N, C-alpha and C positions, 0 to 999 in steps of 0.2 A: 394537383398542388398539395393535397393532403398527404399523398405518399412521400413527397419531399419533406414536409414538416414531420412526418412520422420518423423519417431517418434522422432528423435533427434530435428528436427525443431519444432515439436509440443511441446516437452519437454522444449525447449528454450523459446517458446512463453509463455507457462503457467508459467514457472519459472521466466520469466521477470516480468510478471504482479504481481505474488505473492510476488516477491522480492521487487518491488516498494512499494506495500501496506505495507508489513512487515517492510520496511525501515523507513517509517514515524511512524509506531507504536513503533518500537524499539527506535527511537530517543526520543520520548516523554517519554517512560518508563525509558530509560537509564539516562535521565537528570532530570526528575521530579518525577519518580517512580509512574506514574499514568498509570494503565492498561486501556487505553482509548477504551472501547467497542464501543463508538460512532464513531470510525474511519471508520467502515463499512458504516455508514450513510453518512459520508463525501464523501466516494467513490461513493455512490449512487447519492448524490446531484451533484457531478462532472459530472456524466454521463447525468443527467437530464438537467443541465445547458448547456452542450454542445449540447444536443438535442434541447433545446429551442433556443439557439443562431443560430444553423444551420437551423433547420426546420421551425421555426416561424419567425426569423428575417432575415434568408437568408445569414448569413455571411459565410466566407470560413472556412474550417475545422481547419486550423492552428489558425485563429483568435478566433474561438469558443473554442479551447483548451486553448489558453492564457486567454481568458475571464473567462472560467470556473475555471482555476487555480487561478486567482485573486479573484473571488467570494468565492471559497471554502477556500482560505487562510484567507480572512477576517472573514468568518464564523467560522473557527477554532480558530482564535484569540479571537473572541467574546465568544466562548465557554470557553476558558481559563480565560478570564477576568471576565465574568459574573457568571460562574459556578465553575470552578476548583480553581481559585485563592481564593475566599472566603472560600473554604473548606480546604485550605492548612494546617491548624492546627487541622483539625477534624480527627477522627479515619479513617483508610484506607477504611473501608467498605463504607463510605459516597461517596468517589470518584467513586467507582464501581456503586453504586446505581444511582448517578447523571449521569454517562456516559450512563447507560441503559436508563435513562429518556430522555436524549438528542437523543439517537437512535430512541426511539419510537415517540418522538415529531417530528423529522425531517421526518420520514417515513409518519406519519399522515399528515404533512403539504404538502409533495409532492403528496400524494394520493388525497388530497383535490383539488389540482390544476390540476393534470394530470390523476387522476383515477388510477385504479389498472391494467390497460391493459398492455400487453407486447408491447414494441416498438422496432424498429430497427433504429440505427443511420447509415446514409449513409456515405460513405467515398470516396474521390476522388481516392484512391489507390485500384482500383478493378482489376488490371491486375494480370496475372499469369506469373511467371518466370519459365522457364523450363531449368534445367541444366542436359542435357543428361538423361532425364527421371525423374529427381528429381523435383517435383512440389513444388514451394514456392510461395504462394500468397503474393502480395506486402504488404498487411496490416500486415501479420505476420512478414515479414522482417522488417517493420517499427517498430513494437513492440520490436523486439530483439535489433535492432540498437539503438532505442530511449532509451531503458532501460539502455544499457551500457553507452551511452552518459550522461544520467542523473546521474548515479552512479559515473562516473568519475568527472562530474561537482560538485557533492556534496562533494566528497573527496577533490577536489581542494579548494572549498569554505571553508571547515572545517579546512584545513591545511594552506591555504595561506592568509586568511583574518583575520582581527582583530575580527570580529563578530564570525567567525568560531572558533577562538582560545578561545573565552570566552565560547562558547558552550561546547567545549572539556574540558575546565577547570572545568566547572560546573558538567560535567558528571564524571570527575575523583574525585573531592572532593568538595562537596557543601560548607562545612565549610571553606575550603581553598579559594574558590572563593569569599565568603563573606569577608574574611580577606583582600584580595587584592583589594576590592572595586568593584567587578563585580556586575552590576545591574541585580539581579535575575529576576525581572519583565520583563526586556527587553529580556533576554535570553529565558524565558518561552514563551513570545509572538512570538519570532522569531522561536522557535522550533515548536510550533503549526502551524505557517504559513507554514513552510517547509513541515510538515507532510500533511497539506491540499493540497499544490501544488502537492506533489507526488501522493496523492490519486486521485486528479482530472485528472492528466495527465494519470495515469494508467487506470482509468475508460474510458477516451476518446479514448485511444489507443485500448482498448479491446472491447468497445461497438459495433463497426461495425461487429465483428465476434461473438458477443454474443447478448443478449437481454437487453433492458433497462426496468426496472420495480422497484417498490418501495422496494421490499425485496431483491434486487440483492446483497446487501452488507453482508447478513447474512453468507452465506457459505464462502465468501472471507475472512471475518474478523475471522471466526473460524479457517480457514487454516493459516491466518497470525499469529494468536496466537500460533498455532502448530509450525510454522516456527521460531518464535522468542524464543520459549522454546527450540526447537531443537538446534538453533544456539547459545543459551546462552542469557538470558534476558539482553538487552541493548547493544548487540554486533552488530555493523554494518556489518563486514565481515560475522558474523553468519547469519544475516538476508538474505544476498545475497546468501550464500551457502545453507541455509535452503530452500529458495525459489526454487533454482535450483534442489535440491534433491527431493522436493515434486513434482515439475513440471515434472521431468523425470520419477519419480515413477508412476505418474498418466498416463503419455503418454504411457509408455511401459506396465504398468499394464492393462490399458484400452484396449490396442491393443492385447496383448498376452494372457490376462486372460479373462476379460470381462469389458465393459464400465459400467456395473451395479455396479462394485466394485471399480471404480476409486476414489470415494470420501472416501471410507472406508480405502483405502491404506494409505492416509495421516495420519490418526489417528493410524493405525497399526504401521506405521514407528515410530511415536512418542513413542509408548510403547516400541518397540524394542530398539531404540537408547537410550532412557532414562534409560532403565534397564541396559545398558552397561556403559553409561556415564551420570549420573544423572545431572551434572552441564551444560549439553549441549555441543555442538561441540567446541565452542569458549569461552574463558574467558570473563567475563563481562567487558564492557567498550566501550565507543563510540570512536573507533579508527580503 
């Protein structure tokens, strides 16, 4: 039975990371209708910034996470201002090509400074908690708790603040938002900043139990797109639920079937669920 509960912990860990990355992705898509393929590169840059701040500058894990989140938020806003904003009236394919270009550029930039080697980020949370035979590493518990706190904080921000209200209004009706005088540029920048913060925090949480390398965002962003399609494009509850579904499917599938198939399971689930419910699990809308 402990092995079963161990997979629940593993599923929650994976689902939390996937959910955080998908949350930033679905916010941008739900509000600006941009499928931001560069989001995986922001995730990767977040891990490298934390690595640089901790290993090269010697700052504490929490300070590195905050610094990385701030840097990636600024980078995300620059991407929106310098790349996506000028393309706002262009055909949709231009956004996709530009996002792939940003992805390749950021990967090349990181590789130029740090090389293509695999690195590991250290963490102060190296202890092991033992609950009557159920082993829970502190870092995995931190990921799970951190993800739930971030999701709750984001929901409070969206529902209880004026800026959050403008983001929701923009997601529900762009034309209506313009009519009541909402600054679309400000909302766009804020949305990209939030997505960057979520990506950087997810990367910093996951890096100590994974590896840090320039292509680390590829598989994560592919699964994040699977998640937001499963959950319904632009749906915040869908991104969270989809992340947990993929996380649990990978954990249990990898354990009971084979770890060789755990990445295939995510895409298999996409086919199965969309064949039953083509619009995704949740209706569209940032709520």
